[in-house]
C-alpha positions in Angstrom: -0.1 0.2 -0.4 1.2 3.3 -0.6 1.3 5.9 2.0 2.9 9.3 0.0 -0.5 10.4 -1.3 -2.6 9.8 1.7 -2.2 13.7 2.7 -5.6 15.3 2.0 -5.4 18.1 -0.4 -7.2 21.7 0.7 -10.2 22.4 -2.0 -9.3 24.8 -4.2 -12.6 26.9 -5.4 -12.9 28.7 -8.6 -11.8 32.6 -8.5 -14.2 33.4 -11.5 -17.3 33.3 -9.4 -16.8 35.4 -6.3 -20.2 36.9 -4.6 -17.7 39.5 -4.2 -18.4 41.2 -7.4 -18.2 44.5 -8.9 -21.8 46.5 -8.7 -22.7 47.6 -12.5 -24.3 51.3 -12.7 -27.2 52.2 -14.8 -25.8 54.3 -17.3 -29.3 56.1 -17.4 -30.2 56.5 -13.7 -26.5 55.9 -12.0 -28.0 52.6 -9.2 -27.2 49.0 -9.3 -28.0 46.7 -11.8 -29.0 42.8 -11.0 -28.4 40.3 -13.0 -32.0 39.5 -13.6 -32.8 43.2 -14.9 -29.5 43.9 -17.0 -29.5 44.8 -20.5 -26.6 45.6 -22.4 -26.5 48.3 -25.4 -23.6 49.4 -27.2 -21.3 48.4 -24.3 -23.3 50.4 -21.5 -25.1 48.9 -19.0 -29.0 49.3 -18.2 -31.9 48.6 -16.6 -34.5 46.9 -18.7 -37.0 49.9 -17.5 -34.5 52.7 -18.1 -33.6 51.4 -21.4 -36.2 54.4 -23.5 -35.8 56.6 -26.1 -34.6 59.9 -25.8 -37.3 61.4 -27.8 -40.5 59.5 -27.0 -39.5 57.8 -23.6 -41.0 54.8 -24.8 -39.8 51.6 -23.4 -36.8 49.5 -26.1 -35.3 46.6 -26.5 -32.3 45.1 -28.0 -34.5 45.0 -31.4 -36.5 48.1 -31.3 -33.4 50.8 -31.0 -30.9 53.0 -32.7 -28.7 54.6 -31.6 -26.2 57.8 -32.6 -23.9 59.2 -30.5 -24.4 57.7 -27.0 -28.1 58.5 -27.8 -30.5 55.3 -27.7 -33.6 56.2 -29.7 -36.9 54.1 -31.2 -36.6 53.3 -34.7 -40.0 55.3 -36.0 -37.8 58.3 -34.3 -34.8 57.7 -35.6 -36.1 57.6 -38.5 -38.6 60.9 -38.3 -36.0 62.9 -37.3 -33.3 61.9 -40.2 -35.7 62.7 -42.3 -37.7 66.0 -41.0 -33.4 67.5 -42.1 -32.5 65.4 -44.1 -29.2 64.7 -42.1 -28.2 63.6 -38.8 -27.0 66.7 -37.4 -30.0 68.8 -37.7 -32.5 66.6 -37.7 -31.1 65.9 -33.9 -30.3 69.3 -32.6 -26.4 69.1 -33.0 -24.6 71.6 -35.3 -23.9 70.4 -39.3 -20.8 69.8 -40.1 -20.7 72.2 -43.1 -21.0 75.0 -40.6 -17.8 73.7 -38.9 -16.0 73.6 -42.2 -17.1 77.1 -43.4 -15.7 78.9 -39.3 -12.4 77.1 -40.2 -12.7 78.1 -44.1 -13.0 81.9 -42.6 -10.4 81.2 -40.1 -8.2 80.5 -42.6 -9.5 83.6 -44.6 -8.5 86.1 -41.8 -4.8 84.4 -41.2 -3.6 84.6 -44.9 -1.5 87.8 -45.2 
């Protein structure tokens, strides 16, 4: 009989599963998000109830949203806001790129001797 391996080794627990995990905060309300109410869109964590359209506040799901520059919209309002002005900037309340180009051109004209 071999007596070399009779010592019991302590059981090693998995380090990947821990009850002391970091608390995730909702990107909208900044409160703790628990696993059952967790929703991830564009690498941001939300409560399923907090994930809503910026324009109409309707509750969104992963299949019914469109995102632009960190803002989330329902698909109908995303299309409506785009169609109202024909571009993403004016329709969503931002400065148009052509205005930014115009201001740069005027700076270049005033700088030339």
